[in-house]
Backbone as JSON Lines, residues from 0, in Angstrom:
{"i":0,"aa":"X","n":[0.85,-1.18,0.0],"ca":[0.0,0.0,0.0],"c":[0.89,1.23,0.0]}
{"i":1,"aa":"X","n":[0.66,2.15,-0.91],"ca":[1.41,3.4,-1.0],"c":[0.9,4.38,0.05]}
{"i":2,"aa":"X","n":[1.79,5.29,0.48],"ca":[1.44,6.26,1.52],"c":[0.21,7.08,1.12]}
{"i":3,"aa":"X","n":[0.14,7.49,-0.14],"ca":[-1.0,8.31,-0.56],"c":[-2.29,7.51,-0.71]}
{"i":4,"aa":"X","n":[-2.22,6.2,-0.56],"ca":[-3.41,5.37,-0.63],"c":[-4.07,5.15,0.73]}
{"i":5,"aa":"X","n":[-3.43,5.62,1.8],"ca":[-3.99,5.44,3.13],"c":[-5.22,6.31,3.3]}
{"i":6,"aa":"X","n":[-6.23,5.78,3.93],"ca":[-7.47,6.53,4.18],"c":[-7.33,7.35,5.46]}
{"i":7,"aa":"X","n":[-8.11,8.41,5.58],"ca":[-8.06,9.27,6.76],"c":[-8.37,8.53,8.04]}
{"i":8,"aa":"X","n":[-9.27,7.56,8.02],"ca":[-9.65,6.83,9.23],"c":[-8.68,5.71,9.58]}
{"i":9,"aa":"X","n":[-7.69,5.48,8.76],"ca":[-6.72,4.4,8.95],"c":[-5.82,4.72,10.15]}
{"i":10,"aa":"X","n":[-5.68,3.79,11.1],"ca":[-4.8,4.03,12.25],"c":[-3.35,4.32,11.84]}
{"i":11,"aa":"X","n":[-2.88,3.71,10.77],"ca":[-1.53,3.98,10.3],"c":[-1.4,5.43,9.84]}
{"i":12,"aa":"X","n":[-2.41,5.92,9.17],"ca":[-2.41,7.32,8.72],"c":[-2.35,8.26,9.93]}
{"i":13,"aa":"X","n":[-3.11,7.98,10.95],"ca":[-3.1,8.81,12.16],"c":[-1.74,8.75,12.83]}
{"i":14,"aa":"X","n":[-1.11,7.58,12.86],"ca":[0.22,7.44,13.46],"c":[1.25,8.24,12.67]}
{"i":15,"aa":"X","n":[1.16,8.18,11.35],"ca":[2.09,8.95,10.52],"c":[1.91,10.44,10.71]}
{"i":16,"aa":"X","n":[0.68,10.89,10.79],"ca":[0.42,12.32,11.02],"c":[0.98,12.75,12.38]}
{"i":17,"aa":"X","n":[0.8,11.93,13.4],"ca":[1.32,12.26,14.73],"c":[2.84,12.31,14.7]}
{"i":18,"aa":"X","n":[3.48,11.4,14.0],"ca":[4.94,11.41,13.89],"c":[5.42,12.66,13.17]}
{"i":19,"aa":"X","n":[4.75,13.05,12.1],"ca":[5.1,14.28,11.39],"c":[4.95,15.49,12.3]}
{"i":20,"aa":"X","n":[3.88,15.54,13.05],"ca":[3.63,16.65,13.96],"c":[4.74,16.73,15.02]}
{"i":21,"aa":"X","n":[5.13,15.58,15.56],"ca":[6.16,15.57,16.59],"c":[7.51,16.03,16.04]}
{"i":22,"aa":"X","n":[7.86,15.6,14.84],"ca":[9.12,16.03,14.22],"c":[9.1,17.54,14.0]}
{"i":23,"aa":"X","n":[8.0,18.06,13.5],"ca":[7.88,19.5,13.28],"c":[8.01,20.27,14.59]}
{"i":24,"aa":"X","n":[7.35,19.8,15.64],"ca":[7.43,20.47,16.94],"c":[8.85,20.45,17.48]}
{"i":25,"aa":"X","n":[9.56,19.33,17.31],"ca":[10.95,19.25,17.76],"c":[11.84,20.21,16.98]}
{"i":26,"aa":"X","n":[11.61,20.35,15.69],"ca":[12.38,21.29,14.88],"c":[12.13,22.73,15.33]}
{"i":27,"aa":"X","n":[10.88,23.06,15.57],"ca":[10.55,24.41,16.05],"c":[11.19,24.67,17.41]}
{"i":28,"aa":"X","n":[11.13,23.69,18.3],"ca":[11.73,23.83,19.62],"c":[13.24,24.04,19.51]}
{"i":29,"aa":"X","n":[13.89,23.31,18.62],"ca":[15.34,23.49,18.41],"c":[15.66,24.9,17.91]}
{"i":30,"aa":"X","n":[14.83,25.41,17.02],"ca":[15.03,26.78,16.54],"c":[14.83,27.8,17.65]}
{"i":31,"aa":"X","n":[13.84,27.58,18.5],"ca":[13.63,28.48,19.64],"c":[14.85,28.49,20.55]}
{"i":32,"aa":"X","n":[15.41,27.32,20.82],"ca":[16.6,27.23,21.67],"c":[17.76,27.97,21.03]}
{"i":33,"aa":"X","n":[17.97,27.73,19.75],"ca":[19.08,28.39,19.05],"c":[18.93,29.91,19.09]}
{"i":34,"aa":"X","n":[17.74,30.39,18.77],"ca":[17.53,31.84,18.71],"c":[17.54,32.47,20.09]}
{"i":35,"aa":"X","n":[17.01,31.79,21.09],"ca":[16.99,32.34,22.44],"c":[18.4,32.46,23.0]}
{"i":36,"aa":"X","n":[19.28,31.56,22.6],"ca":[20.64,31.59,23.15],"c":[21.46,32.78,22.65]}
{"i":37,"aa":"X","n":[21.01,33.45,21.59],"ca":[21.75,34.61,21.1],"c":[21.1,35.95,21.47]}
{"i":38,"aa":"X","n":[20.03,35.9,22.28],"ca":[19.41,37.15,22.74],"c":[20.38,37.87,23.67]}
{"i":39,"aa":"X","n":[20.69,39.12,23.38],"ca":[21.71,39.83,24.16],"c":[21.27,40.23,25.57]}
{"i":40,"aa":"X","n":[19.97,40.38,25.8],"ca":[19.52,40.92,27.08],"c":[18.76,39.92,27.92]}
{"i":41,"aa":"X","n":[18.77,38.67,27.55],"ca":[17.96,37.69,28.27],"c":[18.81,36.57,28.83]}
{"i":42,"aa":"X","n":[18.35,36.05,29.95],"ca":[18.93,34.84,30.52],"c":[18.1,33.67,30.01]}
{"i":43,"aa":"X","n":[18.77,32.6,29.61],"ca":[18.07,31.44,29.04],"c":[18.47,30.19,29.79]}
{"i":44,"aa":"X","n":[17.47,29.39,30.16],"ca":[17.71,28.07,30.76],"c":[17.07,27.02,29.86]}
{"i":45,"aa":"X","n":[17.8,25.96,29.62],"ca":[17.32,24.92,28.72],"c":[17.39,23.58,29.43]}
{"i":46,"aa":"X","n":[16.3,22.84,29.36],"ca":[16.27,21.45,29.81],"c":[15.9,20.61,28.59]}
{"i":47,"aa":"X","n":[15.74,19.32,28.78],"ca":[15.48,18.44,27.65],"c":[14.26,18.88,26.83]}
{"i":48,"aa":"X","n":[13.19,19.24,27.51],"ca":[11.96,19.61,26.8],"c":[11.4,20.95,27.31]}
{"i":49,"aa":"X","n":[12.27,21.78,27.89],"ca":[11.82,23.05,28.45],"c":[12.83,24.14,28.13]}
{"i":50,"aa":"X","n":[12.31,25.28,27.73],"ca":[13.11,26.47,27.47],"c":[12.5,27.61,28.27]}
{"i":51,"aa":"X","n":[13.33,28.25,29.1],"ca":[12.85,29.37,29.91],"c":[13.7,30.59,29.57]}
{"i":52,"aa":"X","n":[13.06,31.64,29.1],"ca":[13.73,32.89,28.77],"c":[13.3,33.93,29.8]}
{"i":53,"aa":"X","n":[14.27,34.52,30.48],"ca":[13.95,35.59,31.42],"c":[13.9,36.88,30.62]}
{"i":54,"aa":"X","n":[12.69,37.31,30.29],"ca":[12.5,38.48,29.43],"c":[12.82,39.77,30.18]}
{"i":55,"aa":"X","n":[12.33,39.87,31.4],"ca":[12.67,40.98,32.28],"c":[12.93,40.38,33.66]}
{"i":56,"aa":"X","n":[13.23,41.24,34.61],"ca":[13.53,40.74,35.95],"c":[12.36,39.95,36.55]}
{"i":57,"aa":"X","n":[11.16,40.34,36.24],"ca":[9.98,39.69,36.83],"c":[9.16,38.86,35.83]}
{"i":58,"aa":"X","n":[9.68,38.68,34.62],"ca":[8.89,38.0,33.6],"c":[9.7,36.89,32.92]}
{"i":59,"aa":"X","n":[9.13,35.7,32.93],"ca":[9.72,34.57,32.23],"c":[8.8,34.14,31.1]}
{"i":60,"aa":"X","n":[9.41,33.71,30.01],"ca":[8.66,33.1,28.91],"c":[9.08,31.64,28.9]}
{"i":61,"aa":"X","n":[8.1,30.74,29.01],"ca":[8.4,29.31,29.09],"c":[7.82,28.59,27.88]}
{"i":62,"aa":"X","n":[8.66,27.78,27.25],"ca":[8.25,26.92,26.14],"c":[8.52,25.5,26.58]}
{"i":63,"aa":"X","n":[7.48,24.68,26.58],"ca":[7.65,23.29,26.96],"c":[7.14,22.39,25.84]}
{"i":64,"aa":"X","n":[7.99,21.46,25.45],"ca":[7.61,20.49,24.44],"c":[6.95,19.33,25.17]}
{"i":65,"aa":"X","n":[5.64,19.21,24.99],"ca":[4.9,18.16,25.7],"c":[4.52,17.05,24.74]}
{"i":66,"aa":"X","n":[4.41,15.87,25.27],"ca":[4.04,14.71,24.46],"c":[2.55,14.45,24.66]}
{"i":67,"aa":"X","n":[1.84,14.41,23.55],"ca":[0.42,14.1,23.61],"c":[0.24,12.6,23.54]}
{"i":68,"aa":"X","n":[-0.75,12.12,24.23],"ca":[-1.03,10.69,24.22],"c":[-2.22,10.44,23.3]}
{"i":69,"aa":"X","n":[-1.98,9.63,22.31],"ca":[-3.03,9.3,21.34],"c":[-3.36,7.82,21.5]}
{"i":70,"aa":"X","n":[-4.64,7.52,21.62],"ca":[-5.08,6.15,21.78],"c":[-5.95,5.76,20.59]}
{"i":71,"aa":"X","n":[-5.69,4.59,20.05],"ca":[-6.49,4.09,18.93],"c":[-7.26,2.86,19.4]}
{"i":72,"aa":"X","n":[-8.45,2.74,18.91],"ca":[-9.25,1.56,19.21],"c":[-9.58,0.88,17.88]}
{"i":73,"aa":"X","n":[-9.12,-0.34,17.74],"ca":[-9.41,-1.09,16.52],"c":[-10.62,-1.98,16.76]}
{"i":74,"aa":"X","n":[-11.49,-2.04,15.8],"ca":[-12.65,-2.91,15.94],"c":[-12.86,-3.73,14.7]}
């Protein structure tokens, strides 16, 4: 079966879409980390799935890469 032959209701199609979404989110998160690290006036803390930018003395901007749980039921 070719990838473009998968139907929208197919569990494999949903799994592929979720994998694509996760890769895209990881790429965006990597870009955020890269760009935040070159900000001249901000303090940046990075963990595996968390980026914290201290925008001002009393303000933090937090980006967290969270994993969504998707459940499929086959019948």
